[in-house]
N, C-alpha and C positions, 0 to 999 in steps of 0.2 A: 490410576487408583482413584476411587471416589471417596472423598473425605468431607468432613464438615467445614474444612477451611479451603475448599476449592478442588477442582479437577487437577490431579497431579500426574505428570508424566515422568517416568523413571527410565533412564537408559542403561542402568547398571552401575553408574557412579554419581550422576547428578540428577537433580529433580527440577522440573519446570511446572509451576502452578498456573492454571488459567482461572482468572477471577472476573467477576462482572465489571463492566465499564459503562457507566450511565450514559456516556457520550458516544458509545458505539453500539448500534443496534445489532451488530453481528457477534458480539461477545456472549458468553454464557450468561443466563439470566440471574443466577444465584450461585453463591459459593457453597451452599448446602447440597452436596451431591451424595447419593446413596447407592446407585446401581449402575453397572456398565455392561454394554454389549457391543463387541466388535462385529460389524456385518460381515457376512461371508465374502462379500466383494473386496473387503478390507480397504474400502474407501470412506467408510463412515463409522463413526463411533457414537452410539446411542448412549445418552447419559440420563439416568433417572435422578431427579432432584426432589427437594421438598416442595417445589412450586410447579412441578410439571415435568415435561420431557424436553431434553435438548439433544440436537444431533450435530455432531462436529464433522465438517468436511476435512478429512485428514490431509488433503492436498493444499488447502488455503487456510486451515485452522480457523475458519469462520464457523459461527453457530446459527442454527435456526431453532427457535424456541417455541414450544407448544404448551398450552395450559388447558385444563379441563374443568368443567363445572356443570352440575345438573345433567350429567350423562352426555355431554357434548363438548366439543372444542370451543374455547373462548376466542372471540375475535381480537381481544387485547389482553396484554399481560398485566398482572397486578400482584404485589406482594401480600395483599390482603386475602388472596385465594390460596388456601393451603391444599394442593393436590399432590401429595407426596407419591412418588413412584416406588412400589415395593418389589417389583420383579419386571424383567424384560426378557423376551424370548424371540427368536427368529424361526419361522416355520420353514418347511422344505421348499416353498415357493419364493423365499426371500421376503415374506411379509413380517413386519415387526409387530410384536404384541407387548402390551404394558399392562401390568396390574396396578391399580391405584389404591389409595388409602380409603376412599369413600365413594368412588364412582364406578366400581366394577372393573371391567377389562376393556381395552381399546386395541383395535387392529388398524395399522396404518395403510392407507390406500395411496400409493405414490402417484398414480396417475391423476388423481384429483387433489393431491396434497391435503388430504382430510383423513379423518378416523371414523371407524364404525365402532359403536359401543355394544358391549354384551353384558347384561346383568340379569340376575334372577330376581323376581319379585320378593321384596322384603316381607310383604304381608303373609307370604306363604311360609316363611321361615320362622316368624316370630312365635307362633304357637308351640314350637318344639323346643324353645329355649326359656327357661324360667327367667334368666337374666338375658337382656338384649344381646344378641350376637349379630354383627353386621356382615351379611353375605357379600356386600359390595367391597369388603376389605380384602383385596386380592393379594394373596401371599406368594403363590408359586404358579408356574406355567410349564407344560411339557407337551409337545406334539406327540400324538400316538405313533408308536414305532411302526405300525402296519397300515395306517390310514392317514392320507394327506389332508383329509377333511375334518379330522378329529383333533381338538385341542383340549387337554386336561388342565383344569384350573383349581388350585387349592385356595380356600378362603378360611376365614375364622369360623365359618359356620358350615363346613362340609366341603365335599368335592363336587366340581361341576364338570360336565362333559359338554363341550361346545361343538356343534356340527356346523361348519362353515358352508356346507352345501345347502342345508335346509334352514340355516340360521336358527335352529332349535337348541335348547339348553336343558340338560337333564341334571337333576340334583341328587346326591346320595349322602346319606348320613350313617355314621357308625353308632348304632344304638347302645347305650350303656345304662346300667341301673343307677350307678352313683353319679350325682349331678356334676361334680368337679371332674370326674373321669370322662364324663360325656363331653363337656365343653373343651377339655384339653385334647381329647382324642380327635375332635373334628376341626381343630386348628391345624391345617395342613401347611407346613412350612416348606417342604421340598418333596419332589416326586421323582421316582426312578422306575423305569419299566424294563423287565428282563426279556429274554428272548421268547418266552412263552406268552408274553403279553400281560403278566401280572404286574400290578402297580404296587410300589412300596412307598408309603406315605410317612414322613416324619412329623412329629407333633411336639407340643410344648408339654413336658412332664408326663408324656404318655407313651414314649418309646416310638417304635415303628410299627405301622399297620400294613397288612397285605390286603389289597382289594383285587378281586377277580372280576374283570369287566363282563365276562360271559355270565356268571351266576349272580353278579351284583352283590356278593357276599364280602364282608369285611372279616378279618381274622388277625390275631396278634402275630408278630413276627416269630416264627418257630426257632427255638434255641435247642438244639439236640446234641450239644457237646456232652461227651461221656464223662468228663471230669466234673464232678459236682461242684467243686470249688470254683473252677473256671466259669461254669454255667451261672453260678450265683454272682460271680463278679460282673459278667456281661449283663445280667438282668439289672443289677444295681446301676450299671453304666447307662442303660436304656431308660432308667426311671428319672434321669435328669433331662433337661432340655436338649433336644436333638436338632441340629441345623441342616447341613448339606448332605445330600445322598449323591455320591459321585461314582461313575462307572470306572471300574478297573479293567474288566474283560467280560466276556459273555457270561461267565459263571460267577463272578464276584463283583461286589461293589463296596465302596467305602462309606461308613456312617460317621460323620463328624459331629461330636457333641460337645457340650460345655466342659466335659471332664476328659476328653481325649478323642481317640480314633479307634474305630472298630472295623476290621475287615470281615465281610460276611460272604459265605459261599451259599448261593441260592439253590444249588443242586443238592449239596449235602446238608444244608439248612443249619450250618454251624458257624460260630464265630471263630475265624482263623486266628486272628491276632488282635489283642486289645492293648493299646498304648495309652497310658494315662499321663495327663499333664502334671508337671511339677512346678507349681507356681513359685516356690521358694528359689528353685534353681533356674527359673525362667525357661523351662522346657515346655513347649506346647506342640500338640499334634492335631492335625485337621487338614482338610483339603478344600480350598475355595476355588482354585484354578490350576490346571496343569498345562504348561506350555509345550511347544514343539520339541524342546530338548528334554522332555520328561521332568522338568523341574516342577515342584509342587509349591504353590503359594497359598499362604494361609494368614488370615487376620486374627489377631488376638488382642487382648486389652492393652498390651503395651507396644502395639504397632504391627508391622507386617513381618511374617516369617517365611523363609524360603528353604525348601528341602531340595538340595541339588545333589543327585547321585554321583556327580563328578567329585564333590567335595566330601564324600563319605567313604573314601578309600582307606582312611586311617581311623581305626576304632580307638577311641580314647577310654582308658581305665584310670580312675582316680583312687588314691588311697589317703586322701586328706583326713578322712575319718579315723585312720589307723596312726597317722603321723602328724597330727595337726600342730603339735608344738615344735616341730623341727622343719628345717629347710631341707627337704628330702630330695636333693638332686640325684637322679638315678643313673648309675653307671653300669651296673652288672645284673645279669639275668640268668642265674643258674637254672638249667632245666636238663633233665635226663632224657635220653632218646626214648621215644614211645610214650613219654609221660605228657599229661595235660596239665601238670602242676608247674607253674612258673614261679620261681623264687625271685624276690626283689631285694637287692642289696642297695639301700639308699645311702648317700653320702653322709647324712646325719639322720639318725633313726633311733628307735628304741629297741630294735631287734631285726628279725628277718620276716619279711611279709611274703605271703605266697597266695596265688590265686588259681583256682581250677578253671582253666580257659573254657572248658565245656559247660560247666555248671555256673560259671561266673560267681563263685563263692570264694570269699577272702578268709585267710587265716593269718594269725600273727604268732610268731615265736619270740617272746620277750627275752632279751639277753640280760643277764645279771648286771646290775648297775656297777659292780666292781670292775667290769670290763669296759665301762664308759671312758671316754677321753676326759681330760680335765674340763672341757667345755660343757660336759654333761650330756653326751650322746655317744651312741655306738657309731663308729666311723670306719666301716670296712673299705679296704682299698683294692682287693683282689680275691679271686677264688679259683679253684681248680677241682675237678672231680677225681677223687682218690681211687686207687684200684679196688678198694673194698666197697665202693658205692657211696661212701660218705663224701661230704664237701669239706675241702680244706680252705679256710678263709683267714685272711690276715688283715690286720690294721697296721699302723705304723709301729706299734710296740710289741704286738703279740701275734701268734699264729694259733688258730683254733681248728678243731675237728667238729663238724656239725652233722649229726645223723637225723635227717628230716623224718625218718620213719619212726625212730624211738624218741625224737624231740630231745636229743642230748646235745650239749654244747660244752666242750672241754678244751682247755688249753693244750697245745702240742708242746712237749718237753723240748726245750732248746738249751744246749750247753750254755753255761754262764758266759763263756767267752764270746758267744755269738748273739747274746741277747741285746735288746735295745739297739739294733743296728739300722733302724729305720726301713722296715720291710715295705716294699712297693709292689711286687708282682710274684705270683706263684704259678708254677707249671709242673704237673706230674707228666713224666715222659713214659714211653712205652716199656722201659726197663724198670718201671715202678720206683723211680727216684723222684724226689721233690726238689725242684729248682726254685730258689728264692732270690729275687732281684733286690739288691740293696741300693739305697739312694746314693751313698758316697763310698761304698766299700766293696764293690764288685758283686761276686755271686756266692751263694751258699748252696750246697747240695747235700740232701739227707737221703741215705739208702736205708730204708727200714729193715731189709733182710739182714744186714750186718750192724744196723744202728750206728752207722758211721757218718760223720759230718766232714765235708770238705769246704774250704774256703778258697775261692779263686780270685786273685787280685792282680799279682804280677803277670799272670798269664794274659791279662787284658791290656798290658802296656807295651809289650814287645821290647822291653828294655829302654823305652824312651822316657827320659826323666820328667819331661813336661806333659806326658800323657797321663790323665787320671781315669781310673775305672769308675767314673761317677754316673749317676742318674740312670741306673738300669730300670727302665719304666716298662718294657714289654718283653715277654719271652714267648717264642713260638716254635713248636716241634713240627718238622716237616715229615713227609711220608717215608724218608730214609733215616729217621730217628736223629737228624741233625737239629740242633738247637740254635735258633736265630735270636740275637740279643740286640735290643736298642741300647745306645749308650751316648754319652756326650760327645758330639763331634763325628758320629758315624754309627757303625754297627760291627757286631762280632758274630762269629759262627763257631759253635762247638761241634766238631765232626765226631760223632759217637764211636764209629768203628775205629778210628785212629786215636781216640781220646786226646784230641788236639784242638787248640783254639786258633782261629784265624781272625785278624783284626783288620778292619777297613775304615780308616779315618780320613775324612775329607781333606784335612790339612796336609796329609802325607800322601794319600792315593786318591786325588780328585777324579781320576778317570773311572774308577770302579767303585765310587761311593758318593754320597752326598749327605748333607746334614742341614737340619736335624732330622733324624729318621722318626717317622710317626707310626707306621703299621707294616706288618707282614701278612701276605695272603698267598696261598699256593693254589695253582690251577691244575687241571687235569693233564696238562702237557708237561708237568714236572718243572714249571717255572715258579720261582719264588718272586712275587711282585713286592716291591718295596716302595713306599711312598714317604715323602717328606712333608712336614708342615709348611715348607716353603713353596710347595706346589710342584715338586718334581715327582716323576714316576719312572720306574725302571724295573728290570727283573734280573735275577741271578738264576743259575741252573742248580737244581737240587742234586743232580748227579755230579756236579763239579763245583761245589760251593766255593772252593778256594780261590776262584777267579773273581769273586765279587760281582758286582753289577756289570752285565755284558751288553745291556742295551737300555738306552734312555729315551724318553719321549717328552716332547714339548706339548703339554696338554693345552696350553693357551692357543697354540697355533692350530691344533687339531679340533678343538671344540670350544674355544674361548673360555676354558676353565682356568681361573687364576690359581685356585688351590681347592683341595678337598681333603677330608680327614675321616677318621673312623672307618678305614677300608676293611672290607670283609669279602670272602669268596663264598658263593653258594655251592650247592652240590654239583652243579654243572661247570664249575670253575669260572663262572662269570664274576667279574669284579664289581663291588658296589661300594659307594662312599657318599658322604654328605658334603655339600657345598652350599653354605649359606641357606638358601631357601629351596634347594633342589636335592633330590636323591640322584646321584650319578651312576649310570650303568656303563661299564666298559667291557666290551666283548672283544677279546684278543684272538685274531685269526692270523696265524703266521706272525709276521712282524707288523701287521696292520691293526689299527684299533678303530673299533666302531663305538662312538660315544653317544649315549642317549641320556636325556635328562627327564626326570619325573618330578612334577612340582610338589613340594611338601605342603603347599597351600591346600591341596586336595584333602584336607582333614586335620592338619596340624596348624593351628592358629599361631601359637607362640613358638615358631621354629627357632628363634634366636636362643631358646633355652633348652636345646637338645644336647644331653651330655653323653648318653649311651646309645650304642647301635650294635645289634647283634642279629645274626641269621639263625633261627631256630632249626632244630633237626627236621622238622616237617617243611622247611622252605619259607615259612613266614618270617617276617622281619619285625623286630621290636625296637622302639625308639624311647629313650628315657628323658623325662623332664622333671619338673619340680613336683614331687608327691603325685606323679602320674606317669603313665607310659602310653604309647600308641602301638597298635598292632596292625600290620598290613600284609596282604598276600600279593606278591609281585605278579603272579599269574593272572590276577584280576585287575591289574592296573588299567586305567582308562586314560585316553588322551582327550583333550578338549576339542570337540568337533565343531565348535561354534566359530563361525567366520565373522569377525567384528566388522561392523559397517560404520565408516566415518561420516561425519556431518558437521556443519558449522553451527556454533552457538552464539557467535557474536562477530561483528565486523566493526572496526574503529578506524576513522580517518582523522588525522591530526589529533590523535588521542581523545576523539569524541565518538560516541556511538553513531553508526550510520543511521540516518533518518530514512526509514522506508516503511511502506504500508504492507510490504510482503514479509512473512516470517523469514528470519535470517537463513534457515536451513533450506528455504525454497527459492532463494535469490539465484537467478539463472546467470547473471553477468553483473560486473561492477564497472561503471564508467565514472572516471574522476577527472577533475580539472588538472591543468598542468601544475598548479601549486599544491595539489592534494597528493603529493607523491610520498607522504609518510602515512602508512596504513598497517593494520595488523588484523589477524584472524584468530578467533578463539574457536576451538573445536573439541569435540568429544567423539564417542563411538557408542553404538548400540551393542552392548555385550553384557550378558548377565552372569557369565562364569568367569570370575577373576578379572573383571573389567578394569580394575585399578591397576593391574599389572600389564595392560596393553601398551605397546610401544607405537609411536608415530614418527613418520618422516615426511618431509614436505620440501617443495621447491617452487620457485617462481620462474617458470619456463621462459626462456628468451632473456632473462635477467641473470639468473644463476642456475644453469642446468644441472648442477650437482645436488643430489639429495642431502638434506641435513641428516646428521647422524641419528640413528634410532634413539628415542628417548621417551620418557613418560610425560614430559612437559606438554601441555595442551594449548599452546598458543605459538604464533609465529609473527615476528615484526619484520617490516621492510621499510627502509629509509632511503631517500635520495634516488628514487626510481626514475629514470629518464622517461620522457614521453614515448609512447609506443603501445603496442599490444602484447599482453603477456597471458599466461595461463597459470593460476595457482593450483598445484596438484598436491593431494594429500592421500597418504596410504597408512593403513593401520595393521598391526600384527597382534594376534591374541597372545595370551601368556605363554604359549608354547612356541612362540616365534613364527607362527604360520601367518604369512602375509595374505591380506585380501587382494586378489589379482585385480579386482575392480577399483580403479583409482578415481577418487573424487576430483573433478576438475571444475574450476570457475574462471571463465574469461575475464581479464582485467584490462581496461583501456584507460590510458592516461593521455589526456589531450595535449596537443602541441600548442604553445603560445601563438596567438593569432599573428603576431608580428614576425614569427618564424615560419609561417606557412608559405607554400609555394604560390598560392593565389594572391597573397598580400604582395610578395616581392614582384609578382608579375604585373599586378596593377600599378604598383609603385614605379616600377621601371618604365611601364607604358606612359605613366603620367609625366615623369621627368623627360622622357623622350618627346612627348607631346608638347611640353612647355618649351623644351629646346627647339623643336621644330617651328613652334609658334613664333618664338623670338627671331629665329633665323628667317622665317617667311616674312615676318613683319619688317625686318631690316631690309630685305630685298625689295619689298613693296615701297618702303620709304625712299630708297635710292632711285627707283624708277619714277616715283612721283616727283622727286626733285628735278629729274631730267625733264619731265614734261612741263614743269612750271617755270622753266627758264625763259620762255618766250615773252613773258610779261613780268616785269620786275614787281609791280605792285601786287598783282595777283599771285605771282610765284611766291612773293614773300609771305602773303597771307596763307597760301596753301601750305607752305613749309611750316608755318606757325600752327596751322590746324593739325597737320600731320604730327608735329611734335606733341601738341596737346593730346591727341589720341594715343600717341606712343606712351605718354605718361599715364593716361587713363587705364589702358589695358593691363600693364604690369601691376598697377595699383589694385585693381579688382582681383587679379589673380593672387596677389599677395594676401588679400583678405580671405579668399577661398582656401588657400593653403593653410592659413592660420586655423580655419575651422577643421581641416583634416588633421592637423597637429593636435588640436584640442582633444579629439576623440582618441587619437593614438595614445596621448599621454594619460588618458583616463581609462585605458584598457576596455573601451566599448567596441568590441569586435564588429558586431552586426551593423551598428550605426556607422562605423568607419567605412565599411564596404558599401553601404547604401549611399553615404555621403560622397564617396569617391566616384560612384556611378553617376550621381548628379553632376559632380564637378566635371567629369569627362564630357558629359552632354553640354554643360555650359560653356566649356572651353571651345567645343566645336562651333557653337553659336557665335562666341566672341570672335573666333577666327573668321568665320563667314562674314559677320557684320563689320569687321574691321577692314575688309578689302575695299569697300566703297564708301564714299562720303555720305551717301544717302541709302537708307535701308527701308524695307516695308515696315509699317507700324506693327504688323502682326509679329515679325521676327523680333522687334524690340520688346513687345509685351511677353513673348515666349520666354526670352532670356530673363526678363525682369521677374516673371513668376517663378522660374526656377531658382533665381537668387533669393527671393523671399521664402520659398520653401526651405532652402538650405539654411537660411539664417534662423527660421522658425524652429527647425529640427535642432540646430546647435544650441540654441537658447532654451531648449526644453519646452518648446511650444509656449513661449512667453506671450506671443501675440498671434492674432488671426489677421488675414488680409482679405480685401475684396476689390476686385477690378470690375468697373462698370464703363461700358462704352455706349454713347448715345445712339439711338436708332438711326440708321442710314449712314453710319460711319463705316466705310469699307476699309477694313484694316489691310487687306491685301493690296489695295490700289494706292494707298497713301504712303508716301515716303518721308522719312524725317532723318536728321543727323543722328548717328547712333550714340548711345551711352549718355544721353542728356537727362533722363528721368531718374536713373539709378542712384546717382549721388544723393539726391534728396530723400529717396526711400532709405538709403543707407543711414543718412543723418538722422531720420526719424526713428530708426531702430536703435542706433547706438546712443543717441543723446536724449531721446524722449522715452522710448519703451524700455530700454535695457535697465534704466535706473528706477523703473516703476516697481513697487514692493509686491503688488498682487499680480497674479497671472490673468489679467483681463485686458491686455493690450489689443489695439485694433488699428489697422491702416486701411484707409479708404482711398482708392485711386479712381477718379472720375475723368472720363475723356469725352471731349465734344469738339465739334468743328465750328469755326466762326470767322468769316471773311478771310479765308485762305490761311488761317492759323489753326493749329491744334491747341486747344485749351486743356491743360492737364492740372487737375487739382489733387495734391497729395496731402491728406489730412490724417493726423494721428491723435490719440488721446493720452500722450505721454505727459511727462512732468513740466514741459514748457522750457523755453530758452533761458529764462532767468534762473530757474532752479538748476539747470544743467551748468550754467556758468558758475554758480556757487560751488558746485562739486569740484571745479577746477581739476578735472581729470586730465593729466598730462597727456595720456594716450588719446583721449577724445579731442584735445586741442589739435594734436598733430593730424588726426583724421580730418578735421574741419579745414584746416589750412591747405591740406593736400587735395581733397576731393572737391569741396565747394568752390575754392578759388579757381581751379582749372575749369570747372563748368561755367563759372561766371565769365572767365576770359574767353571760352568758346563761344558763348552767346554774343559777346561784343565783337568777336571776329567774324561770326555769321552776319551780324548786322552790317559790318563794313564790307564784307565780300559780296553779299547778296542785296544790299540796300533794303534790308528788312528791319522789322521792329520787334525782334525776339526779346523777351523780358521775363524776369522772375520777381515774385513778390512773396515775402514771408510775413505771416500774420500770426500773432499770439492770440490763442483762444482762452477766454476766461468765463467764469460763471457769473451770476448776479452778485456774488460776494467778492468778486475780483480775484478769485483763486484760479491759477492756471489750470486749464483742463486739456491742453494740447496745442498743437501748432498746425497751421495750414500754409501750404506753399502753392502758389498759383503761377504755373509755368506757361508762357505763350511761345509757341514754336512755329516758325514758318514751315509749311508743308507744300509738297509738290505732288502732282499726279504721276503715277507710274507710267513709263513709256507704253506699257501694254494697254493701259486704259486710253491713252491718247491715240 
């Protein structure tokens, strides 16, 4: 729906409005929308606005916006350019046309994403109008019925014929002598073309004009109705503003005007039906759009109105104007066979109301106020048609005879002994006797032929002192002249031929009775159907009534009916009753029941207030309400053919709306983290016929495969859903209970915590096994080395010490690396943990390789060192950068050095210098050079310096220093002793000119040897 508050989408129950978003170029440009056109491909919605033309991609809900100025498309959009779209039309080739407020007409060319403009020269128009009329003001468009190249366009200054093949435009004016008539007549608001090619043009205050394209002649719409009054009424209707002209069929079309709706026959040239608006009652007629289910949509001053044939099955008749001062709940509808006059007996009224159902004319017979109840109204409780054709009517205190032909209303004489007995129900039997049900005192019977009165009381007790003949509320005579009587605790039967009563009380004979009894109805098979207000249904045999109820049915098990009341049988013996919001039909075949339900919502809005229900002699049904009743023909009952289509309106995760750039109903799958296992879905359905009565069921497949019970609730919650893959399934049934076989499905994936994944445990297991193997292999190597060093005590002792030092160094480094892995695990950084574990495995392999020999190539040492610095840089969030430089000519493959000598100083620079630095600008420089058989290694950082590190007194840092730095110092001393070398280390504090520490430099001198390959 195009509104001044945005483009609004309606699914039958809920609205969604599309508004402009200044931050989103794909949103609609303005909320001021005026016209709509759904493209034939049903993938695009064209929207006319006050600032141009917008097209919505229905699959993505994204908009492309266009604006026009000076007969061409603008390159940019501006709210200062008012180019209101007044009409949109699609031609037979899929081309989109738009009529604008001041720039004529545009045709969209999709191949070039541009528009072609059509407008007639204004200077040719001006001389014909005393007051300026803008021919570029495009009001209406219609493609010619017989030519693909002709487009008819209505303007405020006449009719245009646009030929797209020749790009020529012809202009036609309807000449009029009167100036106002001339201007009004040529403002063409809508165009309709009949099968003969004639054009019908609606105008402002000038009715409808007929234009013949062959003769180029205009003429008024002919109105040839024979009834002069009807013709005058139609002409008056046409003198007001006329809007839409809408096709009904090949011979008729609808004329929607400001005062109502006219159906016009183009062949007979007559107005078939004129329906006028009633503003006071908020009744409006008109056609703006007709959908696929033949529903008619119309806009009026107070909103949008819809005419749904499905909901017009019950015709409402009001008599507020006759009984405005009373609360007229309608129970009774006296009507004689063959008559069209229906009498209304309202619970509180001023008399008897009647309506001629053919002429729809009301009459009132006012009852003398002396017969009113103390409350000040006439309150009839029952009626029956007397043998002489008059109506016998009772209230609680009197019985009356009403002759509707002569309009007489007289009390029936009742002997004093039987007066004021609280009369509740009347029934004339075929023996011309009047039976009167009393509230607390049994039955009365009056026989007019002998003017005798009988009172039956003890006959209804069967001698039981606790049984009372109370509450006689219904009397029913069957085809065998037996009288069936409702009473407190059960029912009774008067068998006419034997002049005998049979009593069936639920407390005494529960097998052939039930209580309380509500209604009787006889079918054509001689079965007397008996219903109770408690929801029971059964039947007795008219031919053998003394057996009572011989068959009972569980309606809830058969059709889900808890209870129904006001049971009646039609002429075919089919049972009908009312159950809450449904009309229940029960067809009995043998001992099987077929139960059908017809929604009362198909025309009765306030179904909770239904008091009376009768089936008229002609088969129609009448339902009573407050000062109104409804009439329906069951032969014309329709079922709702619409299949409701479910869709999502919202997704929430952890009680927060899902953040997505895709419209919710277009989301194809849902992927959630392992902690996002609390989620919910909001949903609705596309259904325009009783959509609020739709029922939904859903399930999360692989979590709970059972469907949730059908309900009207429109959301589903799921909590504590384990990791895994699921499918959310949603199904909807319309108000008739017909399920859409197409099930909406949305795949849902909930991730597994990374520490529970198979790959994590695989890597972890491999790591533990690798470390265990490393320790085992290292121990084997140590034992072997000890055996080899026994030949020389001094050297053996030194080698044992060196081996011990390396044994301390390797686990120390491994410990630090495992700390890094533990850090990422504890912080739930899955990808970093995987990356770090891969680097760790590579580093362990190098350590294992380098630990096997006392001397390793410099290249291998640097490779392990680089991996270590990469690992530390990653773990500390790239706190520092590092740079390794080797002097030219330094052959890293051919020089060998003791392993793991440089790393502790790099580690010390990271942990004590750079780690404590506040800003992320750390740097480690590693310079390598060769001098006199020694490797000169300079490790320089720009950390906080040793003095500041000592002040921090980090307990962990102190332990690291005593463990790593001391071992390396001892190793250097042992190397000097063993190899008679002069390995040394020198630590220098770096300061700037102001004496502020700017880092630390370590100068390490290591004896080197040539690889055996080089020698």
